[in-house]
C-alpha positions in Angstrom: 8.8 -20.9 52.2 5.6 -22.9 52.5 4.8 -26.1 50.4 2.1 -24.1 48.6 4.7 -21.5 47.5 7.0 -24.2 46.3 4.3 -25.9 44.3 3.2 -22.6 42.8 6.8 -21.7 41.8 7.3 -25.1 40.3 4.2 -24.8 38.2 5.3 -21.3 37.1 8.8 -22.7 36.1 7.3 -25.5 34.1 4.9 -23.0 32.3 7.7 -20.7 31.4 9.7 -23.6 30.1 6.8 -24.8 28.0 6.2 -21.4 26.5 9.9 -21.1 25.7 10.0 -24.6 24.2 7.2 -23.5 21.8 6.1 -27.0 20.9 2.6 -26.8 22.4 -0.1 -24.2 21.7 -0.2 -21.3 24.2 -3.8 -22.0 25.1 -3.1 -25.7 25.9 -0.2 -24.6 28.2 -2.4 -22.0 29.9 -5.2 -24.6 30.5 -2.6 -27.1 31.8 -1.4 -24.5 34.3 -4.9 -23.9 35.5 -5.6 -27.6 35.9 -2.3 -28.0 37.8 -3.3 -25.2 40.2 -6.6 -26.9 40.9 -5.0 -30.4 41.3 -2.5 -29.1 43.9 -5.2 -27.4 45.9 -3.9 -23.9 45.4 -7.2 -22.7 43.9 -10.8 -24.0 44.3 -12.3 -25.4 41.2 -15.2 -23.1 41.3 -12.9 -20.0 41.2 -10.5 -21.4 38.6 -12.9 -20.8 35.7 -14.1 -17.4 36.8 -11.5 -15.7 34.5 -13.4 -16.8 31.4 -16.3 -14.6 32.4 -14.1 -11.5 33.0 -14.6 -8.3 31.1 -11.2 -8.7 29.5 -12.0 -12.1 27.9 -15.4 -10.9 26.8 -13.8 -7.8 25.2 -11.3 -9.9 23.3 -14.1 -12.1 22.0 -16.2 -9.2 21.1 -13.4 -7.5 19.2 -12.8 -10.8 17.4 -16.4 -10.9 16.2 -16.2 -7.3 15.0 -12.8 -8.0 13.3 -14.3 -10.9 11.5 -17.2 -8.7 10.4 -14.8 -6.1 8.9 -13.0 -8.9 7.0 -15.9 -10.9 5.8 -17.9 -7.8 4.6 -14.9 -6.6 2.5 -14.1 -3.4 4.5 -10.4 -4.3 4.8 -10.2 -5.4 1.2 -11.8 -2.2 0.0 -9.2 -0.2 1.9 -6.4 -2.3 0.4 -7.7 -1.9 -3.2 -8.0 1.8 -2.7 -4.3 2.0 -1.6 -3.1 0.0 -4.7 -5.2 2.0 -7.2 -4.0 5.3 -5.7 -0.3 4.3 -5.7 -0.3 2.9 -9.3 3.1 1.5 -10.1 5.1 3.9 -8.0 6.9 2.1 -5.1 7.8 5.5 -3.6 4.1 6.3 -3.3 2.9 2.7 -2.5 5.2 2.0 0.5 4.3 4.8 2.8 0.6 4.6 1.9 0.6 0.9 2.5 2.3 1.3 5.9 0.0 4.0 7.1 -3.1 2.1 6.0 -2.2 -1.1 7.8 -1.1 0.9 10.8 -4.5 2.7 11.1 -6.4 -0.6 10.7 -4.2 -2.3 13.2 -4.8 0.4 15.8 -8.5 -0.5 15.8 -8.6 -4.3 15.1 -6.4 -7.3 15.4 -3.0 -6.5 13.9 -2.7 -10.2 13.0 -5.9 -10.1 11.0 -5.0 -6.8 9.3 -1.6 -8.1 8.3 -2.9 -11.4 7.1 -5.4 -9.8 4.8 -2.9 -7.3 3.4 -0.3 -10.0 2.6 -2.0 -11.4 -0.5 -2.7 -7.9 -1.8 0.9 -6.8 -1.3 2.2 -10.0 -3.0 -0.2 -9.4 -5.9 1.1 -5.8 -6.2 4.7 -6.9 -6.1 4.0 -9.4 -8.9 2.3 -6.7 -11.0 5.3 -4.3 -10.9 7.8 -7.2 -11.1 9.7 -6.8 -7.8 10.4 -9.1 -4.8 7.6 -8.9 -2.2 10.2 -9.0 0.5 10.7 -5.2 0.0 7.1 -4.7 1.2 6.3 -7.5 3.6 8.7 -6.6 6.4 7.6 -2.9 6.4 4.1 -4.2 6.4 4.7 -6.2 9.6 6.5 -3.5 11.4 3.8 -0.9 10.6 1.2 -3.3 12.1 3.3 -4.0 15.2 4.2 -0.3 15.9 0.5 0.7 16.4 -0.2 -1.9 19.0 0.2 0.7 21.8 -1.9 3.5 20.3 -5.4 2.4 21.4 -6.8 0.2 24.2 -8.2 -2.4 21.8 -5.1 -2.7 19.4 -3.8 -5.7 21.4 -5.1 -8.0 24.1 -2.1 -7.0 26.4 -3.6 -3.5 26.8 -6.9 -5.0 27.8 -5.3 -7.2 30.4 -3.5 -4.3 32.0 -6.6 -2.2 32.0 -8.6 -4.9 33.7 -5.9 -5.4 36.4 -6.0 -1.7 37.2 -9.4 -2.3 38.7 -8.0 -4.8 41.2 -6.0 -1.9 42.6 -8.9 0.5 42.8 -7.7 2.4 39.8 -9.9 3.5 36.9 -9.5 1.5 33.7 -7.6 3.0 30.7 -9.5 5.0 28.2 -9.6 4.1 24.5 -6.9 6.6 23.5 -5.1 7.0 26.9 -2.0 5.3 25.4 -2.0 7.5 22.3 0.3 10.3 23.7 3.0 7.7 24.2 2.2 5.1 21.5 1.4 7.4 18.7 4.8 9.2 18.6 6.5 5.9 18.8 4.5 4.5 15.9 5.1 7.6 13.8 8.8 7.6 14.5 9.1 3.9 13.7 7.1 4.1 10.5 9.3 7.0 9.3 12.5 5.1 10.2 11.3 2.0 8.3 10.2 4.1 5.3 13.3 6.3 5.0 16.1 4.1 6.4 15.0 0.6 7.3 13.8 -0.4 3.9 17.2 0.4 2.5 18.8 -2.0 4.9 16.8 -4.9 3.6 18.8 -7.5 1.6 18.4 -7.2 -2.2 16.4 -10.1 -3.7 16.5 -11.5 -7.2 13.8 -10.4 -9.6 12.2 -13.9 -9.4 8.4 -13.6 -9.8 6.7 -12.7 -6.5 4.1 -15.4 -6.9 6.7 -18.1 -7.3 8.5 -17.1 -4.1 5.4 -17.2 -2.0 4.1 -20.4 -3.6 1.4 -18.7 -5.7 0.9 -19.8 -9.3 -0.2 -17.9 -12.4 -3.4 -19.6 -13.8 -5.3 -19.2 -17.0 -9.1 -19.4 -17.0 -11.9 -19.2 -19.6 -14.6 -16.8 -18.6 -17.9 -15.8 -20.3 -20.1 -12.7 -20.4 -23.7 -14.1 -20.0 -26.9 -12.7 -21.4 -28.2 -9.5 -19.6 -24.9 -9.0 -17.9 -24.5 -5.5 -16.4 -21.0 -5.5 -17.9 -22.3 -5.5 -21.5 -21.0 -2.3 -23.3 -18.2 -1.7 -20.8 -14.5 -1.7 -21.4 -12.2 -4.2 -19.7 -11.0 -1.4 -17.3 -14.6 -0.5 -16.4 -15.3 -4.2 -15.7 -12.2 -4.3 -13.5 -10.6 -7.0 -15.6 -7.2 -5.4 -15.8 -3.8 -5.7 -14.2 -4.9 -3.3 -11.4 -7.3 -6.1 -10.3 -4.6 -8.7 -10.6 -5.9 -10.1 -13.9 -4.6 -9.9 -17.5 -6.9 -10.6 -20.5 -4.8 -12.6 -22.9 -7.4 -12.7 -25.7 -11.1 -12.4 -26.4 -13.2 -14.6 -28.6 -16.3 -13.1 -30.2 -18.0 -15.5 -32.7 -15.3 -16.4 -35.2 -13.1 -13.4 -34.3 -10.1 -13.5 -31.9 -8.9 -10.2 -30.4 -5.5 -9.8 -28.9 -3.2 -7.1 -27.5 -4.0 -3.6 -28.7 -7.5 -4.6 -30.0 -8.4 -5.4 -26.4 -8.0 -1.8 -25.3 -10.9 -0.8 -27.4 -13.0 -3.8 -26.7 -16.6 -3.3 -25.4 -17.9 -6.4 -23.8 -20.9 -8.1 -25.4 -23.1 -11.1 -24.5 -21.4 -14.3 -25.3 -17.9 -13.0 -25.3 -15.3 -15.6 -24.2 -12.2 -14.2 -22.5 -9.0 -16.0 -21.7 -7.6 -14.4 -18.5 -4.4 -14.9 -16.5 -3.8 -14.1 -12.9 -3.0 -15.5 -9.4 -5.4 -18.0 -7.9 -6.8 -15.7 -5.3 -7.5 -13.0 -7.9 -9.2 -15.4 -10.3 -11.4 -16.8 -7.6 -12.7 -13.3 -7.0 -14.5 -13.6 -10.4 -17.2 -15.6 -8.5 -18.0 -12.4 -6.6 -18.3 -10.2 -9.8 -21.9 -9.9 -11.0 -22.2 -10.4 -14.7 -19.3 -12.6 -15.4 -18.8 -16.4 -14.9 -16.2 -19.1 -15.3 -17.0 -21.0 -18.4 -16.9 -24.2 -16.4 -19.7 -22.8 -14.2 -22.0 -22.1 -17.1 -24.6 -24.8 -17.7 -26.5 -25.1 -20.9 -30.1 -24.1 -20.9 -32.5 -27.0 -20.4 -36.1 -27.4 -21.5 -38.8 -26.9 -18.9 -38.6 -29.6 -16.2 -41.2 -32.3 -15.6 -42.6 -32.9 -12.2 -40.6 -36.2 -12.0 -37.3 -34.3 -12.5 -37.7 -31.9 -9.6 -36.1 -34.3 -7.1 -33.0 -34.7 -9.3 -32.8 -30.9 -9.5 -33.0 -30.6 -5.7 -30.2 -33.2 -5.4 -28.1 -31.2 -7.9 -28.7 -28.0 -5.8 -27.5 -29.8 -2.6 -24.4 -30.9 -4.4 -23.8 -27.4 -5.6 -23.8 -26.2 -2.0 -21.3 -28.9 -1.1 -18.8 -28.0 -3.8 -15.2 -27.2 -2.8 -12.2 -25.9 -4.8 -8.9 -27.8 -4.8 -5.6 -27.7 -6.7 -4.5 -30.9 -8.4 -1.3 -31.7 -10.2 -1.2 -34.2 -13.0 0.8 -37.3 -12.1 3.7 -38.6 -14.3 1.9 -41.8 -15.4 -1.6 -40.4 -15.6 -3.5 -41.7 -18.6 -4.9 -38.2 -19.1 -1.5 -36.9 -20.3 -1.8 -35.8 -24.0 -5.6 -35.5 -24.1 -7.7 -32.4 -23.9 -10.4 -31.7 -21.4 -12.9 -31.6 -24.3 -12.0 -35.0 -25.6 -12.1 -36.5 -22.2 -15.5 -35.0 -21.4 -13.8 -34.3 -18.1 -16.8 -32.7 -16.3 -19.2 -35.5 -17.3 -16.7 -38.3 -16.6 -15.3 -37.2 -13.2 -18.0 -34.8 -12.0 -15.4 -32.0 -11.6 -15.2 -28.6 -13.3 -11.8 -27.2 -14.3 -11.9 -23.5 -13.5 -8.3 -22.7 -14.5 -5.0 -24.3 -15.3 -1.4 -23.5 -14.5 1.5 -24.7 -16.7 5.2 -24.1 -16.3 6.6 -22.5 -19.4 4.2 -22.1 -22.3 0.5 -21.6 -21.4 -2.4 -23.1 -23.3 -4.4 -21.1 -25.8 -7.6 -22.2 -24.2 -8.6 -24.4 -21.2 -10.9 -26.9 -22.9 -8.7 -27.5 -25.9 -5.4 -27.7 -24.1 -3.7 -31.1 -24.1 -2.7 -32.0 -20.6 0.9 -32.4 -19.7 2.7 -34.0 -16.7 3.0 -31.3 -14.0 -0.1 -29.3 -15.1 -1.9 -27.9 -12.1 -5.6 -27.7 -12.4 -8.0 -25.6 -10.2 -10.8 -28.1 -9.8 -14.3 -27.5 -8.4 -16.7 -30.3 -7.3 -17.9 -32.3 -4.3 -15.5 -33.8 -1.8 -16.6 -37.2 -2.9 -15.6 -36.7 -6.5 -12.3 -35.0 -5.5 -11.5 -38.0 -3.4 -12.4 -40.5 -6.2 -10.2 -38.6 -8.6 -7.2 -38.8 -6.3 -7.8 -42.5 -5.5 -7.7 -43.2 -9.3 -4.0 -42.1 -9.3 -4.8 -39.4 -11.8 -4.0 -36.3 -9.7 -2.2 -35.4 -6.5 -4.7 -33.2 -4.7 -3.1 -30.3 -2.7 -6.3 -29.6 -0.6 -9.0 -27.1 -0.4 -8.2 -23.6 -1.6 -11.7 -22.2 -1.3 -11.7 -18.5 -0.6 -14.1 -16.9 1.9 -17.0 -15.2 0.0 -17.2 -11.6 1.0 -20.6 -10.1 1.9 -19.9 -6.6 0.7 -23.5 -5.5 1.1 -23.1 -5.4 4.8 -19.8 -3.5 4.7 -21.4 -0.1 5.8 -23.2 -1.8 8.7 -20.0 -3.5 9.9 -18.0 -0.3 9.7 -20.8 1.6 11.6 -20.9 -1.0 14.4 -17.1 -0.9 14.7 -17.0 2.9 14.7 -19.7 3.0 17.4 -17.6 0.6 19.5 -14.3 2.5 19.3 -16.0 5.8 20.1 -17.0 4.5 23.5 -14.7 4.9 26.5 -13.8 2.6 29.4 -16.7 0.4 30.6 -18.9 1.4 27.7 -16.5 -0.1 25.2 -16.6 -3.3 27.2 -20.3 -3.4 27.3 -20.5 -3.1 23.5 -18.0 -5.8 23.0 -19.8 -8.1 25.5 -23.0 -7.5 23.7 -21.5 -8.6 20.4 -19.9 -11.6 22.0 -23.1 -12.5 23.7 -25.1 -12.4 20.6 -22.7 -14.2 18.3 -20.3 -16.4 20.4 -22.9 -18.9 21.6 -23.9 -19.7 18.0 -20.2 -20.1 17.0 -19.4 -22.3 20.0 -20.9 -25.4 18.5 -18.4 -25.3 15.6 -15.5 -23.8 17.5 -12.9 -26.1 19.2 -10.9 -24.8 22.1 -7.9 -24.4 19.8 -9.8 -21.9 17.7 -9.4 -23.5 14.3 -12.9 -22.5 13.0 -15.3 -19.7 13.4 -19.0 -20.3 12.5 -20.5 -19.5 10.0 -17.1 -19.3 8.3 -13.4 -19.4 9.1 -11.3 -16.3 8.4 -7.5 -16.7 8.2 -5.5 -14.5 10.5 -7.9 -14.1 13.4 -7.3 -17.5 15.1 -4.7 -16.1 17.5 -7.4 -14.0 19.1 -9.3 -17.1 20.2 -6.1 -18.5 21.6 -5.5 -15.2 23.4 -8.9 -15.3 25.0 -8.3 -18.8 26.3 -4.8 -17.9 27.6 -6.1 -14.8 29.4 -9.1 -16.6 30.9 -7.0 -19.4 32.2 -4.1 -17.2 33.5 -6.2 -14.5 35.3 -7.4 -16.9 38.0 -4.4 -19.2 37.9 -2.3 -16.3 39.1 -4.6 -15.7 42.1 -2.4 -17.6 44.6 0.6 -15.5 43.8 -1.4 -12.3 44.3 -2.8 -13.6 47.6 0.7 -14.3 49.0 2.0 -11.0 47.8 -0.8 -9.0 49.4 -0.5 -11.0 52.7 3.3 -10.3 52.9 
């Protein structure tokens, strides 16, 4: 055994140990292996980075861009919402439809991204019907995993194997070449989980789903503005019902207050004020609904501006773009305890808008008139500077940003069409499409994208970060393994 072989085996052993230790990110370990191979002279530096330009890495990056497109334009959310509306409150109907839906999506996009996007929807559904989300989350994960061997692009491992076939003068795998083997396995696995596996899950208590996952039920005041397209529609037609994860507690119209049965016959009118209840993620979707606003977001009409006031308006618009949303819990010795938001003139004093409030036990009758209590959790909107000032004043403990990605649903058909075009291509053509997408978008994202893959410009999407790590691992490993392949071929 030559010294080079000993060095290579030592590096390999250290890498395996580091992966098993699981204390360092996989991409960092892979880059370390590549640098070690260069430092020991096993591979020239000019060849070590060649793996990052391989078809496999470009394919992974291209698929990431298309996956982000499907998520950001709402294609995945629309699919999930359709499943929940179709299933109603029947668990027997919901479970198989949910598993099949996530399985189909996972076959053509990152199963990590598909699962991550379905999780809050599933948790919300579990909360609505009053069962533990554990009954659905494990089947969700299995359904996503089982379809990873159905298509070429369902997991990066398939892409690596397909690329390696070319080094042995073999044609690459087709898009659905794995389906004759992978599809029966996926179908059998899903049937087993649905019919048998779900019955083997431990029974959980009927604790609220949102409390188990860390979600909180908030209450918020919302308004129907003038010329809203929702005027004249019922709450169901406006998607302000339990099916959308929201419950209207009461409606205020002038001096009248409507509750319970009266809400079923309510037709929305301009100026209506609604007190709604729901999980944080569901309430924040109000910002995407045209014709309805958080009361805190509505600013009173102002007289025509003078020329000297335009600069102040531009400054306010810049601050509006910088706004973030955070959760803050009222500290025990806060001087705000016992006072209402209206009496505090909270928005004017602290520069922050209170979108919603969570309170353990009894909930307030309205946001602005509620007297604050120790432990109240407020959903606050404002600039980072004002949020920091509030926390430094020992008034609140800020949890951090909970800003949700705004979905661009207008581009959903285009995103779906591009993705459909890509998956209908075979072999090299699929790689060409992916490389084209990556070539157009990745250079612009690179400025805001660290190697660890924590952000994607123009916006970060939860659940797709592992794809960036996979691209780095594959790019580093493909050439780092070259010395082993050379010795094997020479022997």
